[in-house]
PyMOL Python script that loads the backbone (N, CA, C, O; Angstrom):
from pymol import cmd

cmd.read_pdbstr("""\
ATOM      1  N   UNK A   1      40.433 -22.561  20.445  1.00  0.00           N
ATOM      2  CA  UNK A   1      40.338 -21.778  19.123  1.00  0.00           C
ATOM      3  C   UNK A   1      41.336 -20.518  19.134  1.00  0.00           C
ATOM      4  O   UNK A   1      41.570 -19.974  20.213  1.00  0.00           O
ATOM      5  N   UNK A   2      42.003 -19.986  17.804  1.00  0.00           N
ATOM      6  CA  UNK A   2      42.812 -19.310  17.898  1.00  0.00           C
ATOM      7  C   UNK A   2      42.051 -17.713  17.923  1.00  0.00           C
ATOM      8  O   UNK A   2      42.794 -16.735  18.016  1.00  0.00           O
ATOM      9  N   UNK A   3      40.742 -17.543  17.847  1.00  0.00           N
ATOM     10  CA  UNK A   3      39.946 -16.579  17.710  1.00  0.00           C
ATOM     11  C   UNK A   3      39.496 -16.227  19.011  1.00  0.00           C
ATOM     12  O   UNK A   3      38.988 -15.112  19.131  1.00  0.00           O
ATOM     13  N   UNK A   4      39.601 -17.099  20.195  1.00  0.00           N
ATOM     14  CA  UNK A   4      39.204 -16.754  21.536  1.00  0.00           C
ATOM     15  C   UNK A   4      40.166 -16.586  22.601  1.00  0.00           C
ATOM     16  O   UNK A   4      39.891 -16.734  23.792  1.00  0.00           O
ATOM     17  N   UNK A   5      41.347 -16.262  22.126  1.00  0.00           N
ATOM     18  CA  UNK A   5      42.640 -16.126  22.787  1.00  0.00           C
ATOM     19  C   UNK A   5      42.560 -14.537  23.405  1.00  0.00           C
ATOM     20  O   UNK A   5      41.694 -13.745  23.032  1.00  0.00           O
ATOM     21  N   UNK A   6      43.472 -14.248  24.285  1.00  0.00           N
ATOM     22  CA  UNK A   6      43.647 -12.965  24.653  1.00  0.00           C
ATOM     23  C   UNK A   6      44.034 -11.868  23.959  1.00  0.00           C
ATOM     24  O   UNK A   6      43.718 -10.736  24.325  1.00  0.00           O
ATOM     25  N   UNK A   7      44.764 -12.111  22.877  1.00  0.00           N
ATOM     26  CA  UNK A   7      45.176 -11.296  21.787  1.00  0.00           C
ATOM     27  C   UNK A   7      44.076 -10.618  21.045  1.00  0.00           C
ATOM     28  O   UNK A   7      43.253 -11.402  20.573  1.00  0.00           O
ATOM     29  N   UNK A   8      43.835  -9.193  20.800  1.00  0.00           N
ATOM     30  CA  UNK A   8      43.027  -8.697  19.969  1.00  0.00           C
ATOM     31  C   UNK A   8      43.210  -9.146  18.645  1.00  0.00           C
ATOM     32  O   UNK A   8      44.329  -9.265  18.146  1.00  0.00           O
ATOM     33  N   UNK A   9      42.084  -9.418  18.014  1.00  0.00           N
ATOM     34  CA  UNK A   9      42.059  -9.696  16.363  1.00  0.00           C
ATOM     35  C   UNK A   9      40.903  -8.781  15.773  1.00  0.00           C
ATOM     36  O   UNK A   9      39.738  -8.631  16.140  1.00  0.00           O
ATOM     37  N   UNK A  10      41.584  -8.255  14.793  1.00  0.00           N
ATOM     38  CA  UNK A  10      40.652  -7.218  13.715  1.00  0.00           C
ATOM     39  C   UNK A  10      39.641  -8.035  12.985  1.00  0.00           C
ATOM     40  O   UNK A  10      39.979  -9.060  12.392  1.00  0.00           O
ATOM     41  N   UNK A  11      38.378  -7.599  13.011  1.00  0.00           N
ATOM     42  CA  UNK A  11      37.309  -8.036  12.228  1.00  0.00           C
ATOM     43  C   UNK A  11      37.764  -8.557  10.698  1.00  0.00           C
ATOM     44  O   UNK A  11      37.271  -9.569  10.200  1.00  0.00           O
ATOM     45  N   UNK A  12      38.726  -7.768  10.047  1.00  0.00           N
ATOM     46  CA  UNK A  12      38.956  -7.902   8.931  1.00  0.00           C
ATOM     47  C   UNK A  12      39.731  -9.145   8.797  1.00  0.00           C
ATOM     48  O   UNK A  12      39.464  -9.873   7.841  1.00  0.00           O
ATOM     49  N   UNK A  13      40.759  -9.526   9.719  1.00  0.00           N
ATOM     50  CA  UNK A  13      41.355 -10.848  10.024  1.00  0.00           C
ATOM     51  C   UNK A  13      40.551 -11.901   9.910  1.00  0.00           C
ATOM     52  O   UNK A  13      40.779 -12.863   9.175  1.00  0.00           O
ATOM     53  N   UNK A  14      39.390 -11.738  10.771  1.00  0.00           N
ATOM     54  CA  UNK A  14      38.600 -12.978  11.035  1.00  0.00           C
ATOM     55  C   UNK A  14      37.820 -13.335   9.873  1.00  0.00           C
ATOM     56  O   UNK A  14      37.704 -14.514   9.541  1.00  0.00           O
ATOM     57  N   UNK A  15      37.196 -12.252   9.140  1.00  0.00           N
ATOM     58  CA  UNK A  15      36.458 -12.820   8.204  1.00  0.00           C
ATOM     59  C   UNK A  15      37.453 -13.119   6.850  1.00  0.00           C
ATOM     60  O   UNK A  15      37.085 -13.934   6.004  1.00  0.00           O
ATOM     61  N   UNK A  16      38.648 -12.442   6.729  1.00  0.00           N
ATOM     62  CA  UNK A  16      39.358 -13.081   5.556  1.00  0.00           C
ATOM     63  C   UNK A  16      39.679 -14.309   5.839  1.00  0.00           C
ATOM     64  O   UNK A  16      39.424 -15.060   4.898  1.00  0.00           O
ATOM     65  N   UNK A  17      40.228 -14.933   6.935  1.00  0.00           N
ATOM     66  CA  UNK A  17      40.418 -16.230   7.389  1.00  0.00           C
ATOM     67  C   UNK A  17      39.324 -17.096   7.234  1.00  0.00           C
ATOM     68  O   UNK A  17      39.519 -18.260   6.882  1.00  0.00           O
ATOM     69  N   UNK A  18      38.125 -16.637   7.469  1.00  0.00           N
ATOM     70  CA  UNK A  18      36.850 -17.752   7.208  1.00  0.00           C
ATOM     71  C   UNK A  18      36.400 -17.747   5.956  1.00  0.00           C
ATOM     72  O   UNK A  18      35.567 -18.577   5.593  1.00  0.00           O
ATOM     73  N   UNK A  19      36.955 -16.692   5.031  1.00  0.00           N
ATOM     74  CA  UNK A  19      36.578 -16.499   3.596  1.00  0.00           C
ATOM     75  C   UNK A  19      35.169 -16.201   3.485  1.00  0.00           C
ATOM     76  O   UNK A  19      34.546 -16.741   2.571  1.00  0.00           O
ATOM     77  N   UNK A  20      34.447 -15.253   4.451  1.00  0.00           N
ATOM     78  CA  UNK A  20      33.372 -14.887   4.366  1.00  0.00           C
ATOM     79  C   UNK A  20      33.194 -13.323   3.714  1.00  0.00           C
ATOM     80  O   UNK A  20      34.088 -12.478   3.740  1.00  0.00           O
ATOM     81  N   UNK A  21      32.024 -13.153   3.202  1.00  0.00           N
ATOM     82  CA  UNK A  21      31.729 -11.683   2.626  1.00  0.00           C
ATOM     83  C   UNK A  21      31.777 -10.942   3.934  1.00  0.00           C
ATOM     84  O   UNK A  21      31.591 -11.494   5.019  1.00  0.00           O
ATOM     85  N   UNK A  22      32.052  -9.577   3.764  1.00  0.00           N
ATOM     86  CA  UNK A  22      32.070  -8.669   4.996  1.00  0.00           C
ATOM     87  C   UNK A  22      30.430  -8.756   5.259  1.00  0.00           C
ATOM     88  O   UNK A  22      30.183  -9.159   6.396  1.00  0.00           O
ATOM     89  N   UNK A  23      29.372  -8.492   4.532  1.00  0.00           N
ATOM     90  CA  UNK A  23      28.099  -8.557   4.971  1.00  0.00           C
ATOM     91  C   UNK A  23      27.756  -9.662   5.787  1.00  0.00           C
ATOM     92  O   UNK A  23      27.291  -9.432   6.904  1.00  0.00           O
ATOM     93  N   UNK A  24      27.912 -10.809   5.408  1.00  0.00           N
ATOM     94  CA  UNK A  24      27.512 -12.164   6.209  1.00  0.00           C
ATOM     95  C   UNK A  24      28.278 -12.049   7.350  1.00  0.00           C
ATOM     96  O   UNK A  24      27.678 -12.281   8.399  1.00  0.00           O
ATOM     97  N   UNK A  25      29.464 -11.748   7.427  1.00  0.00           N
ATOM     98  CA  UNK A  25      30.444 -11.821   8.521  1.00  0.00           C
ATOM     99  C   UNK A  25      29.563 -10.859   9.594  1.00  0.00           C
ATOM    100  O   UNK A  25      29.131 -11.420  10.602  1.00  0.00           O
ATOM    101  N   UNK A  26      29.316  -9.563   9.417  1.00  0.00           N
ATOM    102  CA  UNK A  26      28.738  -8.969  10.372  1.00  0.00           C
ATOM    103  C   UNK A  26      27.267  -9.287  10.690  1.00  0.00           C
ATOM    104  O   UNK A  26      26.923  -8.882  11.800  1.00  0.00           O
ATOM    105  N   UNK A  27      26.511  -9.789  10.120  1.00  0.00           N
ATOM    106  CA  UNK A  27      25.158 -10.405  10.014  1.00  0.00           C
ATOM    107  C   UNK A  27      25.167 -11.337  11.323  1.00  0.00           C
ATOM    108  O   UNK A  27      24.394 -11.288  12.279  1.00  0.00           O
ATOM    109  N   UNK A  28      26.306 -12.242  11.094  1.00  0.00           N
ATOM    110  CA  UNK A  28      26.370 -13.586  11.836  1.00  0.00           C
ATOM    111  C   UNK A  28      27.390 -12.973  13.106  1.00  0.00           C
ATOM    112  O   UNK A  28      27.579 -13.770  14.025  1.00  0.00           O
ATOM    113  N   UNK A  29      27.923 -11.890  13.198  1.00  0.00           N
ATOM    114  CA  UNK A  29      28.364 -11.662  14.531  1.00  0.00           C
ATOM    115  C   UNK A  29      27.475 -10.841  15.429  1.00  0.00           C
ATOM    116  O   UNK A  29      27.595 -10.776  16.652  1.00  0.00           O
ATOM    117  N   UNK A  30      26.385 -10.095  14.550  1.00  0.00           N
ATOM    118  CA  UNK A  30      25.269  -9.399  15.380  1.00  0.00           C
ATOM    119  C   UNK A  30      24.445 -10.481  15.881  1.00  0.00           C
ATOM    120  O   UNK A  30      23.953 -10.347  17.001  1.00  0.00           O
ATOM    121  N   UNK A  31      24.183 -11.729  15.087  1.00  0.00           N
ATOM    122  CA  UNK A  31      23.299 -12.903  15.841  1.00  0.00           C
ATOM    123  C   UNK A  31      23.909 -13.371  16.787  1.00  0.00           C
ATOM    124  O   UNK A  31      23.208 -13.465  17.795  1.00  0.00           O
ATOM    125  N   UNK A  32      25.291 -13.828  16.934  1.00  0.00           N
ATOM    126  CA  UNK A  32      26.028 -14.446  17.750  1.00  0.00           C
ATOM    127  C   UNK A  32      26.080 -13.681  19.071  1.00  0.00           C
ATOM    128  O   UNK A  32      25.913 -14.213  20.168  1.00  0.00           O
ATOM    129  N   UNK A  33      26.340 -12.314  18.858  1.00  0.00           N
ATOM    130  CA  UNK A  33      26.430 -11.309  20.220  1.00  0.00           C
ATOM    131  C   UNK A  33      25.085 -11.440  20.852  1.00  0.00           C
ATOM    132  O   UNK A  33      24.993 -11.467  22.080  1.00  0.00           O
ATOM    133  N   UNK A  34      24.071 -11.520  20.105  1.00  0.00           N
ATOM    134  CA  UNK A  34      22.582 -11.565  20.858  1.00  0.00           C
ATOM    135  C   UNK A  34      22.258 -12.686  21.535  1.00  0.00           C
ATOM    136  O   UNK A  34      21.660 -12.661  22.610  1.00  0.00           O
ATOM    137  N   UNK A  35      22.721 -13.979  20.811  1.00  0.00           N
ATOM    138  CA  UNK A  35      22.734 -15.458  21.198  1.00  0.00           C
ATOM    139  C   UNK A  35      23.351 -15.176  22.746  1.00  0.00           C
ATOM    140  O   UNK A  35      22.651 -15.188  23.759  1.00  0.00           O
ATOM    141  N   UNK A  36      24.655 -14.945  22.726  1.00  0.00           N
ATOM    142  CA  UNK A  36      25.375 -14.881  24.118  1.00  0.00           C
ATOM    143  C   UNK A  36      24.694 -14.121  25.037  1.00  0.00           C
ATOM    144  O   UNK A  36      24.534 -14.622  26.150  1.00  0.00           O
ATOM    145  N   UNK A  37      24.191 -12.857  24.789  1.00  0.00           N
ATOM    146  CA  UNK A  37      23.688 -11.923  25.723  1.00  0.00           C
ATOM    147  C   UNK A  37      22.500 -12.781  26.192  1.00  0.00           C
ATOM    148  O   UNK A  37      22.217 -12.808  27.390  1.00  0.00           O
ATOM    149  N   UNK A  38      21.918 -13.360  25.444  1.00  0.00           N
ATOM    150  CA  UNK A  38      20.090 -14.114  25.908  1.00  0.00           C
ATOM    151  C   UNK A  38      20.786 -15.126  26.734  1.00  0.00           C
ATOM    152  O   UNK A  38      20.530 -15.003  27.932  1.00  0.00           O
ATOM    153  N   UNK A  39      21.467 -15.939  26.482  1.00  0.00           N
ATOM    154  CA  UNK A  39      22.232 -17.188  27.270  1.00  0.00           C
ATOM    155  C   UNK A  39      22.693 -16.429  28.629  1.00  0.00           C
ATOM    156  O   UNK A  39      22.456 -16.975  29.707  1.00  0.00           O
ATOM    157  N   UNK A  40      23.191 -15.476  28.594  1.00  0.00           N
ATOM    158  CA  UNK A  40      23.926 -14.899  29.831  1.00  0.00           C
ATOM    159  C   UNK A  40      22.972 -14.500  30.643  1.00  0.00           C
ATOM    160  O   UNK A  40      23.247 -14.392  31.838  1.00  0.00           O
ATOM    161  N   UNK A  41      21.611 -14.186  30.161  1.00  0.00           N
ATOM    162  CA  UNK A  41      20.573 -13.571  30.826  1.00  0.00           C
ATOM    163  C   UNK A  41      20.493 -11.984  30.732  1.00  0.00           C
ATOM    164  O   UNK A  41      19.684 -11.349  31.408  1.00  0.00           O
ATOM    165  N   UNK A  42      21.317 -11.434  29.919  1.00  0.00           N
ATOM    166  CA  UNK A  42      21.683 -10.090  29.923  1.00  0.00           C
ATOM    167  C   UNK A  42      20.506  -9.172  29.296  1.00  0.00           C
ATOM    168  O   UNK A  42      20.186  -8.052  29.694  1.00  0.00           O
ATOM    169  N   UNK A  43      19.944  -9.886  28.246  1.00  0.00           N
ATOM    170  CA  UNK A  43      18.768  -9.417  27.475  1.00  0.00           C
ATOM    171  C   UNK A  43      17.543 -10.118  27.952  1.00  0.00           C
ATOM    172  O   UNK A  43      16.451  -9.871  27.439  1.00  0.00           O
TER     173      UNK A  43
END
""", "prot")
cmd.dss("prot")
cmd.show_as("cartoon", "prot")
cmd.util.cbc("prot")
cmd.orient("prot")
């Protein structure tokens, strides 16, 4: 996937490309970070 590369991508670019509203993007980002942390046993 192009978002998982080594190049830094700004949030604005990602939610613009995915045609998401800013609010829903940040809500999904927060949920995804929490799920990844839980899966890795950090939380």
